[in-house]
C-alpha positions as CSV (number, residue, x, y, z in Angstrom):
1,M,132.8,181.6,199.2
2,S,132.9,184.7,196.9
3,S,129.9,185.3,194.2
4,S,132.0,184.2,191.2
5,Q,132.8,181.1,192.8
6,I,128.7,180.4,194.1
7,Y,128.0,181.6,190.3
8,I,130.4,179.4,188.5
9,G,129.4,175.9,191.1
10,I,125.6,177.1,190.0
11,S,126.3,177.4,186.3
12,I,128.4,174.2,186.3
13,L,125.1,171.9,188.3
14,I,122.9,173.3,186.0
15,M,124.9,172.0,182.6
16,A,125.0,168.8,184.7
17,V,121.4,169.0,184.9
18,I,121.2,169.6,181.2
19,A,124.0,167.4,179.9
20,V,121.7,164.3,182.6
21,L,118.3,165.4,180.5
22,V,119.5,165.1,177.1
23,F,120.9,161.4,177.7
24,V,117.9,160.4,179.1
25,V,115.9,162.0,176.7
26,K,118.3,160.7,173.4
27,R,118.0,157.1,174.2
28,G,114.5,156.7,172.9
29,R,115.0,158.8,169.8
30,E,116.9,158.1,166.1
31,T,119.5,159.6,165.8
32,K,120.6,162.0,162.6
33,K,123.3,162.7,161.0
34,L,124.6,166.3,161.0
35,T,125.5,167.5,157.4
36,P,129.2,168.7,156.5
37,L,127.7,171.8,156.0
38,T,126.1,171.7,159.5
39,E,129.5,170.9,160.8
40,L,131.5,173.4,159.3
41,A,129.1,176.2,160.7
42,F,129.6,173.8,164.2
43,G,133.4,175.0,162.9
44,F,132.9,178.6,162.6
45,V,130.8,178.9,165.9
46,L,133.3,177.5,167.9
47,A,136.4,179.1,166.3
48,G,134.4,182.1,167.0
49,L,134.3,181.6,170.5
50,L,137.9,180.4,170.9
51,F,138.9,184.0,169.4
52,G,136.4,185.7,171.4
53,G,139.0,187.9,172.5
54,Y,140.0,189.5,169.3
55,R,136.5,191.1,168.5
56,V,136.6,191.4,164.6
57,L,138.0,188.0,164.7
58,G,135.1,186.5,166.7
59,Y,132.7,188.5,165.8
60,C,133.6,187.5,162.1
61,L,133.7,183.4,162.8
62,L,130.1,183.3,164.6
63,G,128.5,185.6,161.6
64,V,130.0,183.0,159.0
65,G,128.7,180.2,161.3
66,I,125.6,181.4,162.4
67,V,124.7,182.2,158.1
68,L,126.1,178.5,157.1
69,A,124.2,176.6,159.7
70,V,120.7,178.9,158.8
71,Y,121.2,178.9,154.8
72,D,121.8,174.9,156.0
73,M,118.2,175.0,157.5
74,A,116.6,176.5,154.5
75,R,118.0,174.4,152.1
76,F,116.8,171.3,153.8
77,R,113.3,172.6,155.4
78,G,111.2,170.6,153.2
79,K,113.5,167.6,153.0
80,R,113.7,166.2,156.8
81,N,111.2,165.1,158.9
């Protein structure tokens, strides 16, 4: 096996462990709904990752997503638990 295959295997294993931990920890908590602004920010970040090959476009989309997420956190800082 090449070193890249080993890294991919380790990455998949780590992601599986994280998914299991999130599933187990999430059971005892009450879930909160995402605000529309958070969903929009998440969409921009995903689009930025998707268009990462086009550096300028990818970075712009990531930047917009991060700015929206920070604005949403600042807006609801005192209102959420």
